[in-house]
DOTIMAR-648618 format. One record per residue: residue in three letters; x, y, z of N, C-alpha, C in turn. Coordinates in steps of 0.02 Angstrom, whole numbers, padded with zeros to 5 digits, always signed. Example, Ala and Ser with C-alpha at 12.3 -4.5 7.8 and 13.67 -1.06 7.14 Angstrom:
% residues 2
ALA+00660-00284+00390+00615-00225+00390+00660-00165+00390SER+00642-00112+00354+00684-00053+00357+00645+00002+00394
END
This chain:
% residues 401
MET+00183-01303-01527+00176-01318-01456+00244-01312-01422THR+00248-01274-01368+00310-01265-01332+00316-01316-01275VAL+00371-01351-01273+00384-01400-01221+00423-01366-01165ASP+00397-01370-01105+00428-01336-01048+00484-01379-01019LYS+00538-01385-01057+00595-01424-01034+00658-01382-01039PRO+00709-01396-00998+00770-01356-01000+00806-01362-01067VAL+00842-01310-01084+00885-01309-01143+00955-01291-01120TYR+01005-01328-01145+01072-01323-01119+01122-01294-01170LEU+01169-01255-01144+01225-01229-01184+01283-01278-01173SER+01287-01328-01216+01332-01384-01201+01404-01373-01224ALA+01416-01328-01271+01485-01317-01295+01491-01246-01322LEU+01552-01219-01319+01565-01151-01341+01630-01148-01381GLY+01626-01117-01440+01685-01099-01478+01690-01023-01481ILE+01748-00995-01467+01753-00922-01461+01823-00897-01481LEU+01824-00839-01512+01885-00801-01522+01868-00728-01525SER+01911-00687-01496+01900-00615-01492+01967-00582-01479ALA+01964-00518-01462+02026-00483-01444+02057-00511-01381LEU+02020-00551-01343+02048-00584-01284+02089-00646-01300GLY+02082-00672-01361+02119-00731-01380+02078-00778-01421ARG+02106-00838-01432+02074-00888-01474+02063-00951-01434GLY+02000-00971-01428+01983-01030-01390+01964-01014-01319LYS+01924-01059-01290+01896-01048-01223+01949-01034-01170ASP+02002-01074-01170+02051-01069-01117+02086-01001-01118GLN+02108-00980-01176+02144-00916-01181+02097-00858-01166VAL+02037-00860-01193+01988-00807-01180+01972-00803-01106ARG+01959-00861-01074+01943-00861-01003+01999-00832-00961ASP+02060-00855-00973+02117-00832-00932+02127-00757-00939ASN+02125-00731-01000+02135-00659-01011+02077-00618-00986LEU+02016-00646-00992+01957-00610-00967+01962-00599-00892PHE+01973-00652-00854+01974-00646-00781+02035-00608-00756ALA+02089-00608-00796+02150-00571-00777+02145-00497-00795GLY+02091-00477-00828+02082-00407-00846+02129-00383-00900LEU+02153-00428-00942+02201-00410-00994+02167-00385-01057GLN+02206-00351-01100+02180-00322-01162+02228-00336-01220PRO+02243-00400-01232+02296-00417-01280+02281-00397-01352GLY+02218-00392-01370+02200-00377-01440+02177-00306-01451ILE+02183-00263-01402+02163-00193-01410+02222-00155-01441VAL+02212-00130-01501+02266-00097-01538+02240-00031-01568SER+02288+00012-01585+02272+00074-01620+02286+00065-01694ARG+02237+00082-01736+02245+00075-01808+02230+00141-01843ASP+02268+00156-01895+02258+00218-01932+02233+00205-02004ASP+02210+00143-02017+02187+00126-02085+02111+00116-02089LEU+02075+00136-02037+02003+00123-02036+01962+00187-02047LEU+01978+00241-02015+01941+00303-02023+01962+00338-02087VAL+01914+00368-02121+01928+00400-02186+01975+00459-02179ASP+01976+00490-02119+02020+00548-02110+02091+00527-02087GLY+02103+00462-02082+02169+00438-02063+02185+00443-01989LYS+02137+00465-01950+02147+00472-01878+02152+00403-01846PRO+02199+00392-01801+02204+00327-01768+02143+00314-01723VAL+02124+00251-01718+02067+00233-01676+02082+00165-01644PHE+02062+00157-01581+02072+00094-01546+02017+00045-01566VAL+02037-00018-01577+01989-00071-01594+02012-00136-01560GLY+01966-00184-01557+01983-00250-01532+01991-00298-01590GLU+02052-00324-01599+02068-00367-01656+02076-00440-01636VAL+02057-00484-01680+02075-00555-01674+02143-00564-01708LYS+02190-00592-01671+02259-00600-01696+02267-00666-01735GLY+02314-00666-01782+02331-00726-01819+02289-00737-01880THR+02306-00789-01918+02270-00805-01979+02206-00844-01963LEU+02160-00841-02009+02096-00875-02001+02089-00930-02053PRO+02051-00984-02037+02040-01037-02086+02002-01012-02147ILE+02015-01041-02204+01983-01020-02266+01919-01059-02279GLY+01919-01124-02263+01861-01165-02277+01873-01209-02338LEU+01820-01237-02365+01825-01283-02421+01818-01245-02487ASP+01846-01274-02540+01840-01243-02606+01767-01235-02626SER+01726-01283-02606+01655-01280-02624+01619-01223-02590LEU+01650-01194-02538+01620-01138-02502+01652-01072-02519SER+01690-01070-02573+01725-01008-02592+01679-00948-02602PRO+01616-00957-02624+01572-00898-02631+01562-00861-02565TYR+01571-00895-02508+01561-00864-02443+01626-00836-02414SER+01680-00841-02451+01746-00824-02423+01748-00751-02400SER+01763-00743-02336+01768-00676-02306+01800-00685-02237ARG+01823-00630-02209+01850-00633-02141+01796-00655-02093ASN+01735-00632-02105+01680-00650-02061+01669-00726-02061PHE+01671-00757-02119+01663-00829-02124+01722-00864-02090GLY+01783-00836-02098+01841-00865-02064+01833-00865-01989LEU+01806-00811-01961+01793-00808-01889+01743-00862-01869SER+01690-00870-01909+01639-00921-01895+01669-00991-01896ILE+01709-01006-01947+01740-01072-01952+01785-01086-01893ALA+01825-01036-01873+01870-01046-01817+01832-01063-01753ALA+01775-01030-01743+01735-01044-01684+01703-01113-01686VAL+01673-01132-01743+01640-01198-01745+01692-01254-01746ASP+01752-01241-01772+01804-01293-01770+01822-01312-01698GLU+01818-01263-01653+01834-01277-01583+01785-01327-01551ILE+01724-01328-01576+01673-01373-01548+01650-01424-01600ARG+01693-01438-01648+01674-01485-01702+01659-01555-01675THR+01698-01577-01626+01686-01644-01598+01617-01648-01567GLU+01599-01597-01528+01533-01596-01496+01477-01592-01548ILE+01488-01554-01601+01438-01549-01654+01430-01616-01690ASP+01486-01649-01705+01484-01714-01737+01448-01765-01693ASP+01459-01762-01628+01424-01807-01582+01349-01794-01584ALA+01329-01730-01589+01258-01713-01593+01228-01739-01658VAL+01266-01735-01713+01242-01762-01777+01231-01837-01771PHE+01275-01872-01735+01267-01944-01725+01204-01959-01684ARG+01191-01917-01633+01133-01928-01590+01067-01912-01625TYR+01065-01856-01661+01001-01831-01686+00992-01835-01761GLY+01048-01838-01798+01044-01836-01871+01051-01764-01895PRO+01080-01753-01954+01093-01685-01979+01030-01644-01992ALA+00974-01677-02005+00912-01641-02019+00879-01614-01956ARG+00902-01637-01898+00872-01615-01835+00916-01563-01799ILE+00964-01535-01835+01008-01484-01806+01003-01420-01848ALA+00985-01365-01816+00979-01301-01850+01042-01259-01841VAL+01048-01208-01882+01100-01157-01874+01066-01090-01870VAL+01082-01052-01817+01056-00984-01810+01116-00939-01797MET+01133-00897-01846+01192-00855-01841+01173-00781-01845ALA+01208-00742-01805+01197-00669-01803+01257-00633-01833THR+01243-00579-01868+01297-00537-01894+01269-00469-01913CYS+01311-00419-01911+01295-00353-01938+01336-00339-02001THR+01397-00365-02003+01443-00346-02057+01445-00396-02114SER+01434-00460-02100+01442-00512-02150+01508-00501-02188GLY+01507-00496-02254+01569-00486-02292+01581-00415-02315ILE+01560-00367-02274+01566-00296-02294+01639-00277-02308ALA+01685-00300-02268+01755-00281-02277+01781-00301-02346GLU+01761-00361-02369+01782-00384-02435+01747-00343-02489GLY+01685-00322-02476+01651-00279-02524+01684-00211-02530GLU+01708-00185-02474+01744-00121-02476+01807-00127-02519ALA+01844-00181-02509+01906-00190-02548+01890-00199-02622ALA+01836-00234-02637+01817-00245-02707+01798-00180-02741ILE+01762-00137-02706+01742-00073-02735+01802-00029-02748ILE+01849-00029-02701+01911+00011-02711+01949-00014-02773GLU+01954-00081-02779+01989-00108-02838+01952-00091-02902SER+01886-00093-02900+01847-00075-02959+01856-00003-02979MET+01860+00041-02929+01868+00113-02943+01938+00129-02970THR+01988+00091-02946+02057+00106-02968+02078+00065-03029GLY+02051+00004-03034+02072-00040-03089+02020-00051-03143GLY+01960-00028-03131+01908-00032-03183+01863-00093-03179SER+01878-00141-03135+01836-00200-03130+01842-00230-03061LEU+01791-00269-03043+01792-00303-02978+01844-00360-02980PRO+01871-00379-02923+01918-00435-02921+01886-00499-02949ALA+01926-00540-02981+01900-00601-03012+01868-00648-02962ASP+01893-00648-02900+01866-00695-02850+01811-00664-02808PHE+01788-00604-02825+01736-00572-02785+01668-00605-02799ASP+01632-00621-02746+01565-00651-02752+01518-00614-02706VAL+01465-00587-02735+01419-00545-02696+01385-00584-02640ARG+01383-00650-02646+01351-00690-02594+01385-00683-02526ALA+01449-00667-02527+01485-00657-02464+01460-00595-02427GLN+01425-00550-02462+01400-00489-02431+01334-00498-02396GLU+01298-00551-02412+01229-00558-02390+01227-00580-02317ILE+01183-00548-02278+01174-00566-02208+01155-00640-02202GLY+01111-00663-02246+01088-00732-02243+01142-00783-02257SER+01196-00762-02288+01250-00808-02304+01285-00835-02242THR+01282-00798-02188+01319-00818-02127+01295-00886-02102SER+01231-00894-02093+01205-00958-02069+01209-01012-02123GLU+01195-00992-02185+01198-01040-02241+01268-01070-02248ALA+01319-01027-02243+01388-01050-02250+01407-01098-02193VAL+01388-01081-02132+01404-01124-02075+01369-01192-02082ALA+01305-01190-02102+01268-01252-02112+01301-01296-02166CYS+01322-01265-02221+01356-01302-02274+01422-01331-02250TYR+01460-01291-02213+01525-01313-02188+01517-01373-02142LEU+01465-01373-02100+01454-01427-02052+01411-01483-02081GLU+01387-01475-02143+01344-01523-02176+01281-01538-02135LEU+01251-01484-02109+01189-01490-02072+01130-01476-02118GLU+01073-01508-02104+01016-01504-02150+00954-01472-02118GLY+00960-01450-02056+00903-01417-02024+00896-01346-02047PRO+00850-01308-02018+00841-01238-02036+00906-01198-02028ALA+00919-01153-02074+00977-01107-02069+00949-01036-02068ILE+00957-01003-02012+00924-00938-02000+00977-00886-01983SER+00975-00829-02015+01020-00774-01998+00980-00719-01962VAL+01011-00690-01912+00980-00638-01871+01022-00575-01875SER+00989-00518-01887+01026-00455-01887+00982-00400-01857THR+00983-00397-01791+00948-00344-01754+01000-00300-01719ALA+01049-00279-01759+01104-00237-01735+01139-00272-01676CYS+01153-00234-01623+01197-00259-01570+01165-00311-01524SER+01101-00326-01534+01069-00379-01495+01064-00444-01534SER+01091-00445-01595+01083-00502-01640+01106-00568-01609GLY+01165-00568-01578+01192-00630-01550+01149-00659-01495ALA+01122-00616-01453+01077-00639-01400+01012-00664-01430HIS+00988-00629-01482+00927-00652-01516+00937-00722-01547ALA+00997-00734-01574+01011-00799-01605+01006-00855-01553LEU+01033-00843-01494+01030-00894-01441+00958-00904-01417ALA+00921-00849-01410+00851-00855-01390+00810-00893-01442MET+00825-00879-01506+00789-00915-01559+00807-00989-01560GLY+00871-01004-01548+00891-01074-01545+00856-01111-01490ARG+00850-01080-01433+00814-01110-01376+00742-01123-01395ARG+00711-01075-01428+00641-01082-01447+00631-01138-01498LEU+00677-01145-01545+00671-01199-01594+00671-01268-01561ILE+00712-01275-01509+00715-01339-01473+00652-01349-01432ARG+00631-01297-01396+00572-01304-01352+00507-01316-01391THR+00504-01293-01453+00445-01306-01494+00448-01373-01529GLY+00504-01409-01521+00510-01475-01551+00529-01476-01624LEU+00546-01418-01652+00564-01416-01723+00632-01448-01736VAL+00677-01443-01687+00743-01474-01693+00764-01501-01625ASP+00819-01538-01624+00845-01566-01561+00908-01529-01538ALA+00941-01494-01583+01001-01457-01565+01009-01399-01614VAL+01046-01348-01592+01057-01289-01633+01129-01266-01625VAL+01161-01250-01680+01225-01215-01680+01208-01141-01685ALA+01220-01103-01632+01195-01034-01630+01247-00987-01600GLY+01248-00927-01626+01293-00875-01600+01300-00819-01649GLY+01360-00790-01651+01370-00733-01696+01442-00726-01717ALA+01451-00690-01772+01518-00673-01797+01515-00605-01830ASP+01563-00563-01815+01569-00498-01848+01642-00479-01853SER+01660-00451-01910+01729-00430-01923+01732-00354-01927LEU+01791-00328-01915+01802-00256-01921+01794-00234-01994SER+01763-00177-02004+01758-00149-02071+01759-00073-02066ARG+01781-00042-02120+01785+00031-02120+01714+00061-02117LEU+01666+00028-02148+01598+00055-02150+01571+00064-02079THR+01576+00013-02038+01548+00017-01971+01588+00066-01927VAL+01654+00064-01932+01695+00109-01891+01679+00182-01909ASN+01676+00197-01973+01660+00266-01993+01588+00285-01978GLY+01544+00236-01980+01475+00249-01961+01468+00271-01889PHE+01502+00236-01844+01501+00255-01774+01536+00323-01764GLN+01589+00335-01803+01622+00400-01798+01575+00456-01820ALA+01535+00444-01871+01487+00494-01895+01435+00511-01843LEU+01421+00463-01799+01373+00474-01745+01406+00502-01682SER+01471+00517-01687+01510+00541-01629+01507+00491-01572ALA+01507+00426-01589+01500+00373-01539+01564+00336-01525LEU+01620+00354-01557+01683+00320-01545+01723+00355-01490SER+01758+00316-01450+01800+00344-01397+01866+00369-01427GLU+01895+00418-01393+01961+00443-01414+02016+00393-01398GLY+02009+00359-01343+02058+00308-01323+02023+00241-01315ILE+02047+00200-01270+02012+00137-01254+01948+00155-01217CYS+01894+00122-01235+01829+00141-01206+01828+00130-01131ASN+01786+00167-01097+01788+00175-01024+01717+00171-00995PRO+01685+00113-01001+01614+00108-00983+01599+00129-00911PHE+01545+00166-00903+01517+00188-00839+01561+00236-00800SER+01613+00262-00831+01654+00314-00800+01624+00383-00814ARG+01638+00430-00769+01618+00499-00783+01657+00527-00843ASN+01712+00494-00860+01754+00517-00916+01740+00479-00981ARG+01690+00438-00983+01676+00400-01044+01659+00447-01102ASP+01680+00428-01161+01668+00471-01219+01650+00432-01282GLY+01631+00369-01274+01610+00329-01331+01634+00258-01327THR+01619+00219-01377+01637+00149-01379+01694+00138-01427MET+01717+00076-01433+01767+00058-01484+01745-00007-01516MET+01760-00014-01580+01738-00072-01618+01783-00133-01603GLY+01754-00191-01612+01791-00253-01603+01766-00305-01652GLU+01798-00363-01653+01778-00417-01697+01785-00483-01659GLY+01753-00535-01686+01759-00600-01656+01700-00644-01672ALA+01699-00703-01642+01644-00749-01650+01634-00788-01585ALA+01572-00799-01567+01554-00841-01510+01496-00885-01532ILE+01507-00950-01534+01458-00996-01561+01449-01054-01512PHE+01386-01068-01496+01368-01121-01448+01336-01180-01484LEU+01343-01238-01453+01299-01294-01469+01246-01295-01415ILE+01183-01286-01435+01126-01286-01389+01090-01352-01398GLU+01074-01385-01343+01043-01451-01347+00989-01460-01294LYS+00950-01512-01304+00902-01533-01253+00934-01584-01205GLN+00991-01612-01225+01027-01659-01182+01059-01622-01125GLU+01052-01648-01064+01075-01613-01004+01150-01599-01007SER+01168-01539-00985+01237-01518-00984+01247-01472-00923GLU+01308-01446-00916+01325-01409-00855+01293-01340-00851ILE+01282-01308-00909+01256-01240-00911+01188-01238-00946THR+01141-01205-00914+01073-01199-00941+01059-01129-00967LEU+01025-01125-01024+00997-01062-01047+00926-01059-01020TYR+00918-01026-00962+00856-01030-00925+00799-00989-00956GLY+00815-00932-00984+00761-00890-01009+00787-00834-01054ALA+00740-00803-01089+00756-00748-01133+00697-00700-01136GLY+00713-00637-01144+00661-00586-01152+00683-00534-01202ALA+00636-00508-01240+00653-00458-01291+00600-00404-01294SER+00621-00345-01314+00574-00288-01322+00605-00238-01369THR+00564-00189-01389+00587-00136-01434+00565-00069-01406ASP+00611-00021-01405+00596+00046-01377+00545+00084-01419ALA+00549+00077-01486+00509+00119-01532+00519+00192-01515TYR+00582+00210-01506+00599+00278-01484+00641+00315-01536ARG+00702+00291-01549+00746+00324-01596+00795+00272-01623MET+00812+00277-01687+00856+00227-01718+00925+00223-01687THR+00952+00280-01666+01022+00282-01644+01031+00301-01571ALA+00979+00298-01531+00985+00315-01460+00933+00276-01420PRO+00950+00255-01360+00901+00220-01318+00851+00267-01286GLU+00794+00242-01270+00745+00280-01231+00776+00294-01163PRO+00781+00356-01141+00822+00374-01082+00806+00338-01017GLU+00743+00322-01006+00724+00289-00943+00730+00213-00945GLY+00739+00185-01004+00748+00113-01010+00686+00072-00994LYS+00628+00099-01009+00566+00063-00992+00561-00004-01028GLN+00581-00005-01092+00576-00068-01129+00633-00117-01111LEU+00690-00091-01092+00743-00135-01067+00720-00169-01004GLU+00689-00132-00959+00662-00162-00898+00609-00215-00916ARG+00568-00200-00965+00517-00249-00986+00550-00313-01010ALA+00603-00306-01050+00638-00366-01075+00667-00407-01018ILE+00694-00372-00967+00721-00407-00908+00667-00446-00873ARG+00611-00415-00862+00556-00449-00826+00527-00506-00868LEU+00525-00498-00933+00503-00552-00977+00551-00611-00973ALA+00615-00597-00969+00665-00651-00965+00658-00690-00900PHE+00648-00655-00845+00639-00690-00781+00574-00728-00779ASN+00523-00701-00810+00459-00738-00815+00468-00801-00857ASP+00505-00795-00911+00519-00852-00954+00559-00905-00917ALA+00606-00882-00875+00647-00928-00836+00611-00955-00774ASP+00553-00926-00759+00515-00944-00698+00559-00936-00636MET+00591-00877-00632+00635-00861-00576+00616-00793-00547PRO+00627-00784-00482+00620-00717-00453+00681-00675-00470LEU+00674-00610-00468+00729-00565-00484+00789-00575-00439ASP+00777-00593-00376+00833-00600-00329+00871-00666-00338ALA+00853-00706-00388+00891-00767-00402+00956-00752-00437ILE+00963-00692-00464+01021-00676-00505+01081-00659-00462ASP+01140-00681-00484+01202-00670-00447+01248-00619-00479TYR+01238-00606-00544+01285-00562-00580+01251-00539-00645VAL+01267-00478-00667+01241-00452-00730+01300-00434-00776HIS+01300-00464-00835+01348-00443-00887+01316-00386-00925LEU+01342-00326-00916+01313-00266-00945+01330-00259-01019HIS+01284-00226-01056+01301-00208-01125+01358-00157-01123GLY+01352-00106-01082+01406-00060-01064+01451-00038-01120THR+01424+00000-01168+01464+00019-01226+01515+00074-01211GLY+01504+00114-01159+01547+00171-01147+01520+00236-01177THR+01463+00233-01209+01432+00295-01235+01393+00328-01179LEU+01384+00393-01185+01350+00431-01132+01280+00405-01120GLN+01242+00396-01174+01171+00379-01166+01160+00306-01147ASN+01196+00259-01177+01185+00189-01159+01200+00176-01086ASP+01257+00199-01062+01277+00183-00993+01230+00216-00943ALA+01208+00277-00957+01163+00311-00911+01096+00274-00907MET+01069+00255-00964+01006+00219-00965+01011+00151-00932GLU+01062+00113-00950+01071+00045-00923+01081+00048-00847SER+01117+00098-00824+01128+00107-00753+01062+00119-00716LYS+01020+00161-00744+00955+00174-00713+00914+00110-00706VAL+00914+00070-00759+00872+00010-00758+00898-00041-00708ILE+00964-00052-00706+00992-00101-00659+00978-00079-00587SER+00987-00015-00573+00973+00010-00505+00899+00003-00488ARG+00857+00017-00535+00785+00015-00523+00760-00057-00512VAL+00787-00104-00550+00764-00173-00546+00798-00213-00491PHE+00864-00203-00482+00902-00246-00437+00931-00210-00376GLY+00928-00144-00375+00958-00107-00319+01032-00098-00328SER+01066-00083-00274+01137-00062-00277+01186-00117-00260LYS+01163-00178-00252+01208-00231-00228+01230-00281-00282ILE+01193-00287-00337+01207-00339-00386+01274-00327-00421PRO+01320-00376-00421+01384-00368-00457+01372-00362-00533CYS+01407-00315-00565+01399-00303-00636+01467-00290-00668SER+01471-00301-00733+01530-00279-00770+01515-00279-00844SER+01554-00239-00881+01554-00239-00954+01623-00261-00978SER+01624-00296-01034+01688-00321-01062+01712-00280-01121LYS+01679-00224-01136+01695-00186-01197+01767-00161-01197ALA+01795-00144-01139+01864-00118-01138+01914-00173-01152GLN+01893-00236-01150+01938-00292-01165+01930-00320-01235ILE+01870-00313-01264+01859-00342-01330+01833-00292-01381GLY+01811-00233-01360+01778-00188-01405+01705-00207-01413HIS+01669-00168-01453+01599-00182-01467+01597-00226-01529THR+01578-00289-01520+01579-00337-01574+01513-00340-01613LEU+01473-00288-01605+01413-00278-01646+01367-00339-01644GLY+01357-00372-01702+01308-00426-01706+01323-00485-01662THR+01385-00492-01641+01402-00548-01597+01408-00527-01524ALA+01395-00463-01508+01403-00438-01440+01360-00477-01390GLY+01298-00491-01408+01254-00528-01363+01277-00599-01351ALA+01306-00630-01402+01334-00698-01394+01398-00695-01353MET+01438-00642-01362+01498-00634-01322+01481-00626-01248GLY+01430-00586-01233+01409-00578-01164+01387-00644-01134ALA+01349-00683-01173+01328-00749-01150+01388-00795-01140ALA+01437-00789-01184+01497-00831-01179+01536-00815-01116HIS+01542-00751-01099+01579-00733-01038+01542-00758-00976CYS+01476-00756-00978+01437-00786-00923+01448-00861-00920TRP+01448-00894-00977+01459-00966-00981+01526-00985-00951LEU+01578-00947-00968+01645-00961-00941+01647-00952-00865ALA+01611-00901-00841+01610-00889-00768+01571-00943-00731ALA+01521-00971-00764+01478-01021-00732+01508-01091-00732GLN+01558-01103-00773+01587-01169-00779+01618-01192-00713SER+01614-01257-00700+01642-01285-00638+01718-01280-00637ASN+01750-01275-00696+01824-01269-00695+01846-01199-00675ASN+01800-01153-00667+01815-01088-00636+01810-01097-00561GLU+01859-01132-00533+01855-01154-00464+01853-01096-00414GLU+01886-01040-00432+01886-00982-00387+01822-00941-00394ARG+01779-00961-00442+01715-00927-00455+01726-00853-00474PHE+01779-00840-00512+01792-00772-00535+01735-00746-00578LEU+01724-00681-00573+01678-00647-00618+01718-00603-00666PRO+01692-00590-00726+01727-00545-00771+01736-00476-00739PRO+01798-00451-00734+01809-00386-00702+01788-00329-00747HIS+01773-00273-00717+01756-00213-00755+01818-00170-00762ILE+01842-00163-00824+01904-00125-00836+01886-00053-00854TRP+01907-00007-00812+01892+00064-00822+01940+00106-00781ASP+01930+00172-00780+01977+00215-00743+01957+00223-00669GLY+01902+00193-00648+01881+00195-00579+01849+00259-00556GLU+01835+00304-00603+01805+00368-00585+01730+00366-00599GLY+01692+00354-00546+01620+00347-00552+01584+00413-00560GLU+01520+00408-00573+01478+00466-00583+01416+00459-00539ASP+01391+00515-00513+01331+00513-00472+01274+00480-00512ASP+01233+00442-00477+01175+00409-00507+01193+00354-00556MET+01256+00331-00554+01277+00274-00596+01291+00215-00550ILE+01298+00156-00579+01306+00095-00539+01379+00081-00522SER+01417+00133-00507+01489+00126-00496+01506+00076-00441ASP+01466+00076-00388+01481+00032-00331+01468-00041-00346ASN+01430-00055-00399+01414-00124-00417+01468-00157-00458LEU+01512-00118-00489+01558-00143-00539+01610-00190-00510VAL+01619-00247-00542+01664-00300-00516+01737-00278-00524SER+01774-00281-00470+01845-00264-00471+01886-00325-00489MET+01951-00315-00503+01995-00372-00518+01993-00422-00460GLY+01985-00485-00477+01983-00537-00427+01915-00547-00396GLY+01865-00508-00418+01798-00515-00391+01770-00584-00408HIS+01733-00612-00361+01708-00680-00371+01642-00689-00335LEU+01608-00743-00352+01546-00761-00319+01560-00790-00250GLY+01512-00781-00205+01517-00812-00140+01503-00887-00145SER+01522-00923-00095+01516-00996-00097+01443-01019-00098ASP+01398-00977-00074+01327-00997-00071+01288-00976-00133ALA+01320-00942-00181+01285-00919-00241+01272-00977-00288GLN+01212-00978-00317+01193-01032-00363+01233-01027-00428GLY+01250-00966-00450+01284-00957-00514+01236-00945-00571ILE+01188-00898-00559+01139-00880-00610+01156-00809-00634PHE+01164-00800-00699+01187-00737-00726+01138-00709-00778MET+01138-00643-00784+01098-00610-00835+01145-00573-00883SER+01132-00580-00948+01172-00545-00998+01127-00497-01038ASN+01148-00434-01040+01110-00382-01075+01136-00371-01145ALA+01092-00361-01193+01110-00340-01260+01062-00285-01281ILE+01090-00226-01295+01050-00166-01309+01073-00139-01376ALA+01026-00131-01423+01047-00118-01492+01017-00054-01521PHE+01050-00030-01575+01020+00022-01616+00949+00000-01637GLY+00906+00048-01646+00837+00032-01662+00796+00015-01601GLY+00828+00018-01541+00792+00003-01480+00780-00070-01468ASN+00820-00114-01499+00812-00186-01490+00847-00210-01426ASN+00809-00236-01379+00836-00260-01316+00826-00335-01310THR+00878-00371-01292+00872-00443-01280+00910-00461-01217ILE+00877-00499-01174+00905-00520-01110+00907-00596-01107LEU+00963-00623-01084+00971-00695-01075+00985-00710-01002ILE+00956-00764-00977+00969-00789-00910+01006-00856-00917ILE+01068-00858-00892+01113-00914-00902+01142-00935-00834GLY+01152-01000-00824+01185-01018-00762+01196-01092-00754ARG+01224-01110-00696+01236-01180-00680+01170-01217-00680SER+01172-01277-00707+01112-01318-00709+01096-01343-00639THR+01033-01342-00621+01012-01367-00556+01010-01443-00558GLN+01034-01473-00506+01039-01546-00504+00978-01576-00469
END
């Protein structure tokens, strides 16, 4: 039975190429900075340099008892949940550990460590002594976070490619509304790996330079890494997760359906779920990968559904494409914009070369310093569009009083 009550995004832990922690990420996001965008020549098999979004600095290792999960991906997850550990501990006190679930999204899990282990095996004849295959498993992501936090509710991992993070938040909301749990630790984590970077290169989907979403000069996306993890609760908080919608193109594994019919369906399902009219929205956080097909399709859908006035932006040029956590990152950027401490009501700017293309949403893109008007409610939509035609839409905004 679904209970028709609001579900709140009460806390956020985040790190990405924009920085570590909410304050640093927020400041760099609204300033249009790209502190973690770097060129690396150790990722592509041909040695060609490629731009990526990196998380800077060392990551926490975790407990000895969790060593089977040891990976960069797990380190990203720990860093994010540590930022909101106080809020999680408070939720455990309120509800008990058995009433809190973990829903984590990832595409890479411990792939990077697997790559290193295979190389060592090929050159040295055996796998590293500390290598554990459990770090490679998609399901280990949620299991490891649940063990780290000593939570006893359901631990669910989601991997629907680039919409995984948004799916995780939607699933967390549903778990609360059905009464199965009272709170959920939900989001995503993905680390850079040679496998994914070379996979996108094989599809001719990587940009030559820093990605340039919605420009006539766009030539692909760039990979990124990070984690964005929320505490979702039924207890009232400043930001509400109003609705979610999902659909599948059933078109092609590596390309979107050109007209975006199923993306539009997911949008309408999300607004129906939120019980809101389409004109309630104040801003759209675009998936905006910078690839020819994604941007063209997404542009068509936004224009068709909302017209030419709705403010939009993509953050890919600032953080890269964070794969399984991209949907959670989009939600996080909306969350930061909706917070009351964003007194100027800044919106995430769209970083690009400014060269629009006919029939694209160039005029909608948020410029540096762009902000909401004083009469705007602060309701945002975040798009996540994935390989396999997986579309997930989230409606996020200031809680109504």
